[in-house]
Every structure is written in structure tokens, then in C-alpha cells.
N, C-alpha and C positions, 0 to 999 in steps of 0.2 A: 468518388471515394479517395481518401487520403492515401499517400504512398505507404507501402509496408516499411516497418521499422526493423533494423538489425543492429545487434550490439557489437561494439568494437572496444578494444582496450586503449587505442590511441588513434590520433588523427594525422599521422605522418604520411602525407601524400607524396608521390614521386613527381617527376617532371610533368608539367601541364596539369597538375591536380589529379593525376591518375592514381587510383587506389585499388588494391586487390583484397577482396573479402574472401577469406578461405576458412578452413576448419569447419566445425559444425554449422556455423552461421552461413558460410558460403555454400555448404551442401544443401542446406534448407532452401536457400535462395535459388539455386540452380536446379536441384532435383525435385524439390517439393513445390515451390512457388513457380518454377519454370519461367523465371524472368528472362526477358529478351532485350536486345539493344533498343534504346530509345525510351525505355520505361523509367519512371522516377522511383527512387528509393531514399530512405532516410537512414543515416548511420548515427548512432548515439552511444555514449558511454554509460547511459542510465543515470548519470549524476547531473544532467542539465546541459551538457555540451552535445551539440548535434550538427549534422551537415546535410544539406540538400545535395543529392547526387543523381546522375543520369547513367544508366547502364550502357556501357560500350560494347560488352560482349561477355562470353563465358569461355572457360578452359576446363575441359574434362567435366567431372560431375560435382566438383566442389570449389570452383574458383569463379567468382563473379568480378568482372573488371568494370569499374565505374569511374566517372569523372566527378570529382568533388568540386562543386561550384562555390560553396561558401560554408564557413564554420561559424556557428552562433552559440550563444550561451543563454539559456532560459533561466531567469532569476527564480528563486524559491517563491512559492505562492504565500500570500498573507490573507488571513492568519493561517499559521501552520496547524494542521489537524492530526493529532496522534490518537490512535485507538488502542487501548489496552484490552486485549482479547483473552478471556478465560479459555482454557484449553477444551475444545469440544471433543466428542467421541468420534472415532473412526476418521473418515476423510472429510468431515465437516470443517475441520480447521483450514484445509486447503481451499474449500469453497468460500469460507469467510475471507481469506486473504485474496482470493481471485476477485471477488465482487467488490471488496473495499478498494483494491487497486484500480479496478475499472472505473469506479465513481470518482476517484481522485484523492484518497487518503495519503498523507505524507509519510506517516510512520506507523508501524504496527509493533506492539509489545506483547509477546505471549505471557500469560499470567497463570501461575499455578495456584489457583484459588482453593480455598479449603474444601469446597464441595465439588471440585473437579474429579470425575471418575478417571480420566486419562492422567497418567503420570509420565513426565519427561525425566527419565533418569538414565545416566550413563550413555551408552551407545545409542539407545533408543531415542533419547532426548536429542542427541546431535543429529541423527537421521531425520527426525521430525522437523527440527529447525531448518535443516538443509532443504527439505521438501517445501516448507513455507517460503524460503528465500527463492527457490527455483520457480515456485508458483507466482510469486510477485514479479519476477523477471519476465516470465512468459506472458502474464496478464498485462504487464506494462507494455510489452511489444504489441500485443493484440489490440490494446486500446489506444495505440499510437502515442504513448507517453514518451518523453525524453528524459524525465526525471522520475525514476522508479521509487516506490516507497522503501524506506529503510525497515528491515525486520530485525529487531533487537534480540539479544539473548533473553531467555526466559527470566522473568522477574518474580521476586518474592513479593508478598503483600507489603512489607516495609519499603521495598524499592518502589513499588507503585505509589505508595503514600508520598514518598519523597518527590516523585515526578509530579504528582498533583499539587504539591506545595509550591512548586516553581511555576506552575501554569498561570496564564492570564485568565483562563476560564476553565474550571475543573468540574466535571459532571460524572455522575454514576447513574447508569440506567437501572432503575429499581421501581418495580410496580406496586410495592406495598405502601398504601397511602398512610399507614401508621407512622411512617417516617417522614411525612410531610413532602412527598414527591410533588414537583411542579411540572407543568407541560414544557418539554424542551422547545416546543414551537413558539413559546412566548418569552423565553429567557433572553436577557440582555447579553449580547455577544460583542466581543472586542473586534475592532477592525484590523488590529495588528497583534503580533505576539503569538502565543501558542494556546490552542484549545486541546485539552486532554479529556478523552471520553473513556469511561470504564464500562466494559460489557461483561457481566457476570456469567457464571456457568448455568446449565439448565436448572439446577436446584436453587439458583438465586445467590445473591451476595450474603454471606453470613453476617450476623448482627455485629460481631466484634470487628470484622473487616469494614463494615459500613461506618462504624463509629471512628475507626482509625482514619478513614478517608475524610470523614467530616471534620475531624480535628486538623487535617491537612488543608482544609479550605474547600473541599468539594461539597456539592449539593446533590441531592437525589432528584432525578427527573424521570418522567414517563414520556413515551412516544404517543400513545393513544390508548384506546380501549382494549385492543387485542394484545395478546402476549406472543411475542416473536421468539423463535429459537435463538440461541446464542450465536449461531452461525449466520443469521440474517439480520439480527438487531443492529449490529455495528454498521452494516451497509446502509440500512434504512436511516439510522440516526445521522450518519455522515452525509448522506444525500440531503437531508434536511438542513444541516449546518452549512453545507456548501452553497445551497440555494439562498439561505438567509444572510450569509456573509458577503454575497455578491460574487463569489468565485465562479458561479455558473452563468453570470451575466454575459 
């Protein structure tokens, strides 16, 4: 099993590479994980910088003392995969973020689609966004990632169209064959650049939204015969793309 991951804000080690992990992360390492001297851990800033460390000991209930053996930089993956996720109901948004993080998505953009029942407005919107970002952080740690996905501010339909227009491959998951949907499994994918995938709400992508996305250069694609929930479709599609682009090799 790979070493557990903990998040830090900096990598300033003291003499001999000694580093003290404290605060909530230190408390989790000492009181929850119950790490002991000699065990391996990984420290990361969640943006690609990480360090292999060995536990030297603990102090109290929230201070883990480690020896930092090396600091490395993980380059961004190619092609970069961004999922535009329509806002699901209840806690299904956090489920979508959690599983997309685990499979390896690079960025997640919340989208207030026309048919979304959930509305992100005012304080509620900020709290929901904070939950998505916290979920991405925790799922990144659990899946042993050192570069966590970026969770953007909620986007309007026009902002999503602009994102699609800049992409090297732009796709909208849409199961209505009236719009000429093609299998995502056979689409020609770029080896570099950015892939942007739009996942609509439970009621589907509205016709005017789909037309705007098509004008921006996106095509409609299907995953298969079954219809997935919006909270699982992005994860399934991302896994397919990750496998086909060689990122899972």
C-alpha cells in the first residue's frame, strides 16, 4: 500500500530535513492514523509539489515529526481533462467530485444549467462551492494524488461555451440521437492540450444550450445504451478518456 498523503502549505524543513506536521493534518496523522516512527508518509501542497518523508516521532496529539528525504515536482498530466458538471440535487454533487477526483480528473467546473433544480445563490452557493473544494482535497489525499483537481467558481452557460471554444477536444454527453450523438469510445482524441467534457443535469441539456455549445465547437457524444445519473456520468466518461489517452497506462 502506498504511503498516506497529508497537505502542507510549504516545504521549509529545519536542520537535517526535519519537518513538523501540525494543525488539523498533524492531528489526523497522530490521533486518527496513529502513525509511528519508521513509517513512510507523503507531504504535498496539492499543486504538484510533494516530498517523501519518514516519521521520526510524535509530540502530543497533533504534531508529527518527520524527516523530509526529497522534494519533487509532478508535471501536469497530458492531455488535461476538465469536466463541466451540472449541479446535481442534494449531496450528489460531492459524490461526483469525489469519484472524478479519484479517477484523475484535472479540473471541475460547476455549471448552473437551465434544467438544474439546485440553485447556487448567495451564501448557499459559496457554502456549496466550499464543500466541493473540500471534497476534492480529501478525495485527492485518499487516492494518493499530489496534484488535486481545481474546482472553479460556478459557470454560466456562456462561460461554459467560451471554455469549450478554447478546448482541443470539446464534448457534451447527450443521449438524444436526434442531435447526431456519436460514441465517446470511438472519438478521435488529442495527445496534448485540453479535453473539456460537459455533463448535463438529470433533465438533460436544453436545446438552446446544446446549440450554443455546438457553435463553440463541441460535439454531442454518448457513453453507451444505459442512461447514467449526472453524478456518475462524468466519472464514467473521464475513466474512458483516461484509458484511451494513455494516462492510465
